C-alpha positions in Angstrom: -1.9 -12.8 17.1 -4.6 -13.0 19.1 -8.0 -15.2 18.3 -10.3 -12.4 18.7 -10.2 -10.8 15.2 -13.0 -9.6 13.3 -14.2 -10.7 10.0 -13.2 -8.0 8.8 -9.7 -8.2 10.4 -9.5 -11.4 8.9 -9.6 -10.1 5.5 -7.6 -7.3 6.0 -4.8 -9.9 6.5 -5.7 -11.7 3.9 -4.6 -8.7 1.4 -1.9 -7.6 3.7 -0.5 -11.2 3.7 0.1 -10.6 -0.5 1.6 -7.1 -0.3 5.2 -7.6 0.4 6.0 -9.8 -2.8 4.2 -6.9 -4.8 6.5 -4.7 -2.9 9.6 -6.6 -4.3 8.1 -6.2 -7.8 7.1 -2.6 -7.7 10.4 -2.1 -6.6 12.3 -3.8 -9.3 9.9 -2.3 -12.0 10.9 1.3 -10.0 14.1 0.4 -10.5 14.3 -1.1 -14.0 12.2 2.2 -15.0 15.2 4.6 -13.3 17.7 2.6 -15.7 16.2 4.0 -18.4 16.1 0.0 -19.0 12.4 0.1 -19.8 9.9 0.3 -22.2 6.2 1.1 -22.0 5.2 -2.3 -21.7 7.4 -1.9 -18.4 5.4 1.1 -17.4 1.8 -0.2 -17.8 2.6 -3.7 -15.9 3.8 -1.1 -12.9 0.7 0.3 -13.2 -1.6 -2.6 -13.7 0.0 -3.5 -10.2 -0.3 -0.4 -8.5 -4.6 -0.6 -9.9 -4.8 -4.2 -8.6 -3.4 -3.8 -5.3 -5.2 -0.9 -4.7 -8.7 -2.4 -5.5 -7.8 -5.2 -3.2 -6.7 -2.5 -0.7 -9.8 -0.6 -1.3 -12.0 -3.7 -0.7 -10.8 -4.2 2.6 -11.0 -0.6 3.7 -7.4 0.0 3.9 -7.9 3.5 3.0 -4.4 4.8 3.5 -1.9 2.2 1.5 -5.3 2.6 -1.4 -4.7 6.3 -1.8 -1.0 6.0 -2.0 -1.1 3.3 -4.6 -3.7 5.6 -6.4 -1.4 8.4 -6.1 1.9 6.4 -7.1 -0.1 4.8 -10.4 -1.3 8.5 -11.1 3.0 9.5 -11.1 3.5 6.5 -13.1 1.0 7.1 -16.1 2.2 10.7 -15.9 4.5 11.7 -19.2 7.6 13.5 -19.3 9.7 14.8 -15.5 11.4 11.0 -15.6 13.8 12.1 -12.2 10.5 13.6 -10.7 8.0 10.8 -11.6 11.2 8.2 -10.2 12.0 10.1 -7.1 8.2 10.5 -6.7 7.7 6.6 -6.9 10.6 5.5 -4.9 9.2 7.7 -1.9 5.6 6.3 -2.7 7.2 3.0 -2.1 8.3 3.6 0.8 5.5 5.7 2.1 3.5 2.3 1.2 6.0 0.1 3.6 5.5 2.2 6.2 1.4 2.5 5.9 1.9 -1.4 5.7 3.4 -1.9 8.8 0.6 0.1 10.4 -1.8 -1.3 8.7 -1.1 -4.8 9.8 -0.4 -4.1 13.2 -3.6 -2.5 13.6 -5.5 -5.8 11.7 -3.6 -8.3 14.4 -5.0 -6.4 17.3 -7.7 -8.6 19.3 -11.4 -6.9 19.6 -10.7 -6.2 22.6 -6.8 -4.0 22.7 -8.4 -2.6 19.3 -11.6 -0.4 21.4 -9.5 2.2 23.3 -12.1 4.1 25.7 -11.4 7.8 26.3 -10.9 8.8 29.0 -13.7 10.6 31.5 -14.2 14.0 31.4 -15.3 16.8 33.9 -17.2 19.3 33.7 
C-alpha cells in the first residue's frame, strides 16, 4: 500500500476493513432466512445490519456499495415472494463483494497512481 493516501482514502479503508465480517454475517442471515428457520427478528437483524453498513459507506463516499445495500435493504423488507427475495439478496451479496474489491483497490492506490491524465487531443 502506498504511503501517499488522502484522508478520504484512509477513511474509506477504515470502513472497508469492517465489511468482510459484516458480509459473513449477512450471508449467514440470508441462508437462515432461505432455510425457513428464521422468524421476523432475523429479517429485522439483516435489515438493521444493511442499514448500518449503508450509512457507514455513504459517509465516506462509497456510492456503489451504498446503493447495493439500499436495494438489499428494500428487498429484505419486502413481503411475499420468498424465493424471489432470497435470490435477490444472494445476488446482492455477490454484487457487494465485487464492489468491495473494486473499492478496496481504489482506496489503496496512492495519490499519484490515482490521477490518470487523458491523452492529448489533436484538433
